[in-house]
C-alpha positions in Angstrom: 9.6 -33.5 6.7 12.3 -33.5 9.4 16.0 -33.4 8.6 19.4 -32.9 10.4 20.6 -30.9 7.4 19.1 -27.8 6.0 17.0 -28.7 3.0 18.6 -27.4 -0.3 16.7 -25.1 -2.6 16.1 -28.2 -4.8 14.6 -30.1 -1.8 12.3 -27.2 -1.1 11.2 -27.0 -4.7 10.4 -30.8 -4.7 8.6 -30.5 -1.4 6.4 -27.6 -2.8 5.7 -29.5 -6.0 4.6 -32.6 -3.9 2.5 -30.4 -1.7 0.3 -28.8 -4.3 -2.3 -31.5 -4.5 -2.2 -32.7 -0.9 -5.3 -32.3 1.3 -5.7 -30.2 4.4 -4.9 -32.2 7.5 -8.0 -30.8 9.4 -11.6 -29.9 9.0 -13.5 -27.7 8.8 -12.0 -24.7 7.1 -12.5 -21.7 9.4 -11.3 -23.7 12.4 -9.1 -20.8 13.7 -12.2 -18.5 13.9 -14.3 -20.9 16.1 -13.6 -22.7 19.4 -12.9 -26.4 19.2 -12.0 -28.4 22.3 -9.8 -30.8 20.4 -7.4 -28.1 19.3 -5.2 -25.6 21.2 -6.4 -22.1 20.5 -4.0 -19.1 20.7 -4.3 -15.4 19.9 -1.8 -12.6 19.9 -2.8 -9.0 19.3 -0.1 -6.3 19.3 -0.2 -2.7 18.4 2.1 -1.8 15.5 1.4 1.9 15.3 -1.3 4.4 14.4 -2.9 5.9 11.3 -3.7 5.0 7.7 0.0 5.0 6.6 0.9 2.4 9.2 -2.1 0.4 8.3 -1.1 0.4 4.6 2.5 -0.6 5.6 1.2 -3.4 7.8 -1.0 -4.7 4.9 2.0 -4.6 2.6 4.0 -6.6 5.2 1.4 -9.3 5.3 1.2 -9.5 1.5 5.0 -10.0 1.5 4.8 -12.6 4.3 7.1 -10.4 6.5 5.8 -12.2 9.6 8.0 -15.1 8.6 11.3 -13.1 8.3 12.6 -14.4 11.7 15.9 -16.0 10.9 14.8 -19.3 12.4 11.6 -19.5 10.3 11.5 -19.0 6.5 8.6 -19.1 4.0 8.8 -20.5 0.4 8.3 -19.3 -2.2 9.4 -16.0 -0.8 6.8 -13.9 -2.5 3.9 -16.3 -2.7 0.4 -14.9 -3.4 -1.8 -14.6 -0.4 -4.9 -15.6 -2.3 -6.8 -18.8 -1.5 -5.2 -21.9 -3.1 -1.6 -20.7 -2.8 0.7 -23.3 -1.4 3.7 -22.4 0.8 6.4 -24.3 2.7 7.4 -23.2 6.1 11.0 -24.0 7.0 11.9 -24.1 10.7 15.3 -24.5 12.4 14.9 -25.8 15.9 17.1 -27.7 18.3 19.7 -28.8 15.8 17.4 -30.0 13.1 15.1 -28.6 10.4 11.4 -29.2 9.5 9.7 -28.4 6.3 5.9 -28.0 6.6 3.3 -27.5 3.8 0.4 -25.0 4.1 -2.4 -23.7 1.8 -4.0 -20.3 2.0 -7.6 -21.2 2.6 -9.5 -17.8 2.9 -9.1 -14.0 3.0 -10.0 -11.9 6.0 -11.6 -8.5 6.2 -12.2 -5.6 3.8 -11.2 -2.0 3.5 -14.5 -0.7 4.8 -13.9 -2.6 8.1 -10.2 -1.6 8.0 -9.2 -5.2 8.3 -6.9 -7.2 6.0 -5.5 -10.7 6.2 -5.7 -14.3 5.3 -5.6 -17.8 6.8 -3.6 -20.8 5.9 -4.3 -24.4 6.8 -1.8 -27.2 7.3 -1.5 -29.9 4.7 -1.0 -33.6 5.4 2.8 -33.2 5.2 2.9 -30.6 8.1 4.1 -31.6 11.6 1.0 -29.9 13.1 -2.6 -30.0 12.2 -4.7 -26.8 12.1 -5.2 -23.3 10.8 -3.7 -19.9 11.4 -5.1 -16.4 10.7 -2.7 -13.4 10.1 -4.4 -10.0 9.9 -4.0 -6.3 10.5 -6.8 -4.0 11.7 -7.2 -0.3 12.2 -9.6 0.9 14.8 -12.0 3.4 13.2 -12.0 5.7 16.2 -8.5 5.5 17.7 -6.8 4.7 14.4 -4.6 2.2 16.3 -3.2 -0.5 14.0 -3.0 -4.0 15.4 -1.4 -7.2 14.1 -3.4 -10.3 15.0 -2.4 -14.0 14.9 -5.2 -16.5 15.7 -4.4 -20.2 15.6 -6.0 -23.5 16.3 -3.6 -26.4 16.2 -2.7 -29.8 17.6 0.4 -32.1 16.9 0.1 -34.5 13.9 3.5 -36.0 13.3 4.8 -38.5 15.9 7.8 -36.3 16.7 5.5 -33.3 17.3 3.3 -35.4 19.6 6.3 -36.6 21.5 7.7 -33.1 21.9 4.3 -31.5 22.5 5.6 -29.0 25.2 8.5 -28.0 23.0 6.2 -27.5 20.0 3.9 -25.3 22.1 6.9 -23.3 23.2 8.0 -22.8 19.5 4.5 -21.7 18.6 4.6 -19.1 21.4 8.1 -18.0 20.2 6.8 -17.6 16.6 3.9 -15.5 17.7 6.2 -13.2 19.8 8.9 -12.9 17.1 6.3 -12.4 14.4 4.6 -9.6 16.3 8.0 -8.0 16.9 9.0 -8.1 13.2 5.6 -6.8 12.1 5.8 -3.8 14.5 9.4 -3.0 13.2 8.3 -3.2 9.6 5.2 -1.1 10.0 7.0 1.7 11.9 10.0 1.8 9.5 10.4 5.1 7.8 10.2 4.8 4.0 
């Protein structure tokens, strides 16, 4: 949904309600983990600190969807569960207009034995893009370095996204960069 005005809380609630039963806009689930020539693949890996305490803070940040606290990107509902089946709306302000995009959490990533935690969401049929994105944090068993990882496979779906393909790719890169910055800030923050 594109709009020149910021969607009201009521608009967002209606959008979320309408999104709950929508299908994913792509196949197969797991797309972000495998190469696919018909999708753009991107990965960002950034160190957010070191040690078990930082790893636990980074996990908490993902559970709280902190990677979307960017000012120009917001996630609704604010404290959505990160379990498969959870539906969220991503509100984006760009170039004088707003877009509201539906996603569903499609699978979890990692386990405590591997020191890896995260989840993936997939785009619904009311999203401007088509694809899947993985958000995870890892802790290297030897160095104890904690990393935030975003891995995505996407392509434009909506006509405006197709028309503005270079702009959309720039916004995706900006999201990865800003998301990594806010995760590093959150993970290193003193309690």
